[in-house]
N, C-alpha and C positions, 0 to 999 in steps of 0.2 A: 504493500500501500504508498503510495507515497502522501509526501508533507503534505501536497494543498488537501488530498482528501482526509489525509489526520485532521489537519485545520477545520476542515468544514466539519467533520462531526465535533469536534472540542465544540466549536461554533453552535450547533445543533443542542447540543449538554446544557450547555451555558442557557440556552435560549430557554428550554424547556424547564429549566429549577435544575437541573441536576445538581450539579456545580456551582456554585458563587462565582460569578465574574466580579473580579474585584481590577482595578485599574492600577493600584498599589496596595502594598501593604500598608497597617495600619502605623506601624510605627514610624515609616516612610516619609509620613506627611509630615512628622516634624521637620522636615525641610524645604516645605512650602513654602513659597515665598509670594506674599498674599502686600496691597500696597497699605500705607503703616498700621503694620498687623506684626506682631510675631505669636509663634505658633509654642507656647509652653508646653507643651505634653503631647505627645501620640499614643495611644497605648491598649492592646486590647483587654476588655475583661473581663473574665471568664464568667458562666451564667451563674444569678447569685451575690458576686464577689463586689460589688457596688454598694458604697455603705456613704452613705450623705450624710453631710455635716449635723450638729445638730444638738444644742447646748444639752450639758448633764451627759446622763448613761442613759439615755433615750433607748425601749429597745428599737432597733428596724421594723420598719412597715413591712407586710406581706409583696405588696409591693413592689419592692424592693429585691424583695428574693426570691421571685420569680422572674427577675428579668432573664432573657436570654442575652449570651455572649454580642457584646458589641465590643465599636470600635470608638474610645474616648479621646476627644481632642479636646483641647482648653486653647484657649489664646487672648492675647490680648490687643486690643486695636485704640491707636493714639490719633486721631484724626484733626488734635489742637494739642498744643505743646503742655494745657492743662488737663488732657482726659485720661482717662486708663479705664477704657471699657473692656470687662473680663467678658469673656463668654465659652459656651460650652459646645459642642455637636456631636453629639452620639448615633452610632449608623450601626445598625444590626447587621451582626456577622455572615446570617441566613435569613432569608422569610422575606429579605429588603420588596416591601410590596410598591416601589417606584414613587412613593409620595412625602413630598418633606411636609413636617408641622413646625410652626416657630410659633412659641411658649411668650406669653405677656408675665408680667407683675402685676401685684397688689403693691397698696400702699405709698412707699415713698421706694421701693424694690430695695436691691443692696442684696440680692445672692438669686440664681439662675432659679427655676421654676424645677426643681428635679422631682417633686412629686408628679404632674403636668410630665417631665419627660419619659419619667420610667412610662408614664400610659400607652407615649405616645410609643415609644420601643419594645413595648410587649403588643401592640398590635401591626406592629410593622414598618413603624414610618421611621427616616433619618430625621432627628431633631434638633432644636438647638433653641437655646435662650441664655440671657447674659443680666448682667448685675443692673444693667443700664448706665455704668459709670463710676457708679462708689458700692465699697464694701459695710453692711449693716444693718440694723434692722428694720424693716419697715414702716415701723414709726418714730423714726429718726429722721430729722431733718435738717443736720448739724451740722451735714458735710455741704451742702450748699454755700453757706454763709462764706462770701468774698468771692466764691469760682461759681464764675457765671460761665464758663464754658462747658463745667458739668452741669450745669444747669438746663443749657442748651442739649446735652448728651441727654439726659433723662427724658426731657422733655418729648423728645424725637428723635436726635439722630442716633441713640445706639442700638434701639432697634430698629435702624434700617441698615445701621452697618455691620449688626451682627447676622441680616437676611443675604445680606450683597456676602459674607465671606462664609458662611453657612454655604450657602451652595455653590462655591467654590469649593469647597473643601468637600461635601458631596459628589463633586465633578471629577475632582483629582483620583478619589477612594474606590466610586461605581465604573467612571466610563462616561455615566451619562448626566444631563442634568435631571431633576425631578420631575415626573412628568406632570403634575400641580402640585402648586403650593396652597399653605393653607396655616392662618396664624386663628390661636387663639386665646383668649384672654378674658378677664372679668375685675369692674369696679374701675384702677389706671388701667389694666391691663386691657379691658373694655375701650377706655384709651388711646389706649396704642393700638389696637386695630381701626378706632377710626381713623387716627392718624393716618396711620398707614395708607389707608384708602384714598384721605384723603391730600396726599402731601406724595407721598411714593406708590402710584395708582397700577403700578408692574411688576412691585414685589410680590402679590398673591393673587391668587387665583378667586378662593373664598376666603373671610373672614368670620370671625365669628366673637362678636362683641359682648360678652356679660357686662348690665349694670355700668355700662361707661361714664366717666366722672368727665362727660364729654367738656363740658362747660364749667375747667376746672376753679379760675378763680371768682368765679360768684358761687362755686359749690362751698369754697374754703370763706367766704363772706355771709352766705345764709346759715353757716355753723357760728358765725356770730349773734345774727338775729335768735338764733334759738338761747347760745349763752346767755344773752341779752334776757330775753325771757324769762329765762329759769333759776338764772345765778344774780339776777341784778342786787335781789335781795335775798336775808336768809329765807321769808314766808313765801314767796316762789317758788324755792329751790321744791323737787317732785322726790322724793328719797322713791329709792328702787323697792321699797317696802311696800309701796302704795300701786305700783305697773299694774300687781295682777288684778287691784279693785278698776282700774280704769278699763283692761283687756275684756273684765268680763261684762264691764258697764256695756260697750263698744258692740260686743257679742248678743249681749239684751237687744239691743237697740236694732242692729243690722243685722245680723246671723241670718235670717230666715229672708231677708229680700230677696234670695238669689235659686228660691224652693227647696234648698237643701238647709239641714240646720246642722251645720258641721264643721264649724268653731274657723271658719274662712269665707274671706267676704271674697267676692266674685268679682265686682268691681269698686274700688272702696270710696269713688267720688259719686256714687248712688247711696251712699254713706252719711247723713245728715247729725252724725252725732253731736248733741251739745253736752261738753262738758260741767257747763253751770248745773246739770240734773244732779249733776252726785255731787255736790256740795253738801259738805258736813250739816246736818242740824241741829243735834245735839251734842257738839261735842268730836274736835277733832280725833280720827280713827285715822286707820291703814284702811278702809274701806270708803273715804271718800274724802274728797279735796277742802282744804280752804279755797277761799275766794279767788287771794290771790293767784293758786295755785292749780285754777278753773281757768283762767285769765293766760297764767303761762302755757298751759294745754291749749287753747283756742288759736295762741300765736303760732304753735309748733304747727298746728294743720295749716292753717293760713298762709304760713309762708312769707318773707318778705316784705316788705312794704313801704312803698314811699310814704313820704310825708302824707301825700294827697289821700293815702288809702290804695293808691293803684300799687297792684300784686307785678313783683318784677321780676320773681323766681319761685317755682313751686315751692309749695311745701310740704309734710309728710303726712302720710294718707292715714287714716285711722284701719286698726286691728293688725292682728301679729304684734302686740306688744312685747310681750312675750316670749322666754329662751336664750339661749348663750348668743345671738349675734340682733338681740331688739335690743331697746331700749334704755336698758341694764347695763349694755358696753359703750351704745353711741350717747345715750342721754343722761342720764341719773349715773352710772358708774358708780365706784364704792363710795365717791363724796364729789361733793360741788368740786370743779376743775380737773376732775382726775376721768372722765368719761373720755372718747376715744372724738369727739368734736371738739374737746376743749386743745386736744395732745395734738392731733393734729393742725386747727387751726391754729397754733403756739407755733408749731415748728414751719411752717408754710411763710406766715407775715414775718416772724422772726431771723429767720434764714433766706427767705429770698426774696424777700420784698424789703429795698430799704427806703426809708423816713425819716425827717431830720430827729423827732424823738421817738421813742420806742412806743408802741401799741400798745393801749389798755384795752385787751377786748372786751371788757364789761362797760366800757364808759366810750369806746369811737362811734360816729356814728356809718354807720353800715354803710349806707350809700359811699361816704368818702373810702371807706376801704376797696370798694368796689373800683370806685377810680382809680387810686391807687395802686390797686393787683393788674388790673387792666392793662394800665400804660406801660407798667414795665413787664407783664410775665405772660399779657396772653397769646402774643404771638408763639411763644416755645409751649405754651400749655394748652391750650383753648384746640378742642379738636371739632367745631361747630359747625367750619364751614360747609355749608350743603349742594356745595355745586360738587358731585360724585362721576362729573360725565368721563372725565380722563377715566374711570375705573367701570364705569359700565361697559367704555369704549374699549377695552383691555378685557372687557369678558368677564369681568369681576361679578361674584355675588355677597351678599350683606346680609348674616342672620343678627340681630340683637334680639335680646331676650332681658325679660328685668321684673324683677318680684317688686309685684305688689304690696309688700309689708318690710320692703328694705325701709330702711332708719339708718344708714349711712349716704345715701346718693337718691333723691326725691325722683320716685318711679317717673312720676309725669315728664320731668325732661329728657328721657328717651321719646317720649308720644314726640312732645315738642320738637323733637330733633327727626323727627320722621317727615313731620308735615311740614316742616323746614325743606325737607327737600322734596316733598311732593311738590311745593310750591313753587320751586325755582326749577323739577325737570320737568314738572308736568307727572301726575298723578299715576295716568298707566307707565308713563315713561320708565319711575321708581318702582312701582311694583314689577316689571322685570327683571327685576337684579335683587332689589331689601324686601324684606319680611321683618316683623318685630313680634315678638310674642312675650305676652303679659302673663306674667303667673302666680297666680293670686294665692296667698296666702306665704309666699316666699321671699323670707330674709336677704340679707347682703349677700349677693351668689349664690346662695343655699342657706339652707336653717329653717326655721319655722313651725306652722302649724300645716303649711300646703305640700302639695307632690312637687319635691324638690328634686328628684333624681330623674335627669335626663337626658344624661351624656357631658353635661358640662362641665366642666375643668375634671374630666376622668374619673368622676362619679357613676355607681353603676348604673347598668341600663342593658338592656336588652340588643345585640349587635345585629341593628339593623335600624333601615334610616326616619322608619315611625316612631321609635321609641328614644330612639338616640341624636341628639342633635346636631351633634359633630356630623354623624354618616349622613345627616337628610342635607349640609349641606353640600360634604362630595358629592352626592346623587344628584343636587343642583347644578355642579359646576361641570360632574362628567358624564350625565345622561339627561339633563334639561325636566330635570324632577321637579317642582316646583312643592315647595314645600308648604302645605296649608295645615298643616296639625300635627305635635307633637304629641306624644302621649308618656304625660310624667308617671311618677310613680311615689309614694311615701314607705319607703322601706321601713320595715320593721325588725331590730336585730331577732334572732332566732337562740334558742337555749345551748344549740351545736356550734354558734358562734357565725353562723351563716347569715342573710338577710333574706325575709321577704316582702314582696309588694303588698300592705295593706292593704292602700287604695292606687287606683288607679285615676286620671283624671287629662281629658285631651285642652292640651294650651294650642290656643286658635290664633290663628293668625289675625293679628290687629286690623281691622277694629271687633271682628265679629269675638264671642266671648262662650266660653260654654256653658250649656244649657239644658239643666235636667229634663230628660222625657215624660216625666210625671210617673215614673212607675219603674219598677226593678232595681236593684241593687243599687244607691245612691253610692256607693265604694267600686262600680265598675266604671269604666270609660265608656264603657260600651251604650252604657246607657244617658250616657248624653251626643248632646250636638252644639255644630257650630253654627249660633247666629247671631243675626246682627247686635250692638249692645242694645242693653234698655236706656241706656243713661241716656 
């Protein structure tokens, strides 16, 4: 048999997946030359051998123990003299499905998103994530003080650099560029996804943007509104022990509005709960509010307003107040000033906004704070450009999702962004490449009383597009299958350590909502239909 025939047979074997097709060994990638980039390591990771960095002696999650063998490449990118963007690219040694997944960050970032990278490799993707240019806790913004280039890296440059470099590394390893590229993130990661679609429309074919912090500067200014409402004086502060009473009162007033009494508000905008109805009548207790606390709660629901009374950013919705990702985390905290709204607002205004004198978040005029933030950082942070024509022309598809019980980012903000895209591009054009799914009872990215498992952030879901929002995005990109409904589940742990779906519920493409058919098990998605909202 001549050499040409041998080579042909080898190509056929590679094509049909019997042997892996690598253009380079993993270790040889350490010598790869890319602009402004230093490859700091390139090593083969044996199956189950990767241990993610973690504080203390925490056990390694099963997600990492089940990892297949992969090539791990770490790199540093320095597009400016003050940049130090660290990124990682993971590539399966076998079973590569031909696609690339970029993974976003939460909060102020500070480390690659290892759990989502592990999920990607477990599913056969090449994947990448970045620390966005600094190392540290996701709630620490001190790295930004005096470092304007690091702020730009965090704002948008690092994710783009990661994407370009990751594709080059994948090309070098496999000898082919990814067939399709997808990006997913929630919160700041959702903002990163929108920023990619707006600034770098050719980077990704499909983007999953969860609870996006698109209006970044207004979000932090809105935090000031809530801080001032709840902490302007000791009598207005609502302690965590009163949150269950608020949740119970909201449920009593509005839970049955959607035809199902299940502790979840299908569309909280139809709930007109008045905090004044639970003002204490015979002495203060944990089951009622003082008059000042009721006023403060009403302000949180209403959202920031100008002196004229006109709202300039959405408020938070009633429902889903209890739970680890609810109000006791974001609003009340363990004590005044210890909630995450206060932590993030202080981190932003103290380290990323220059002012002639330090801002007192409890006394500054919210409108002044917004102007200061917009003037200095809107360009770097805000992913609110509604003109997605270049992304649509590229063939890109965008799915946004947001929990109605989000206590970190007002859910109506995502609706407003979709409506702005429809206004600029036309509703028919927008519908050809954008979908928004609002998730009843779901808190920030996940959690809450609602069905919060639908494939986002690697959360458990059935391995099909109808139940997995990531796969729905891929099917839209690759097959033109338009996603109009996602089946979400509320998982409950089994005694044996597994989990089962206690409730399933359809998430409908906005503006439709899931409506109960009036008969059948109300915990089964089959007994709901997507219909126009009653709002």
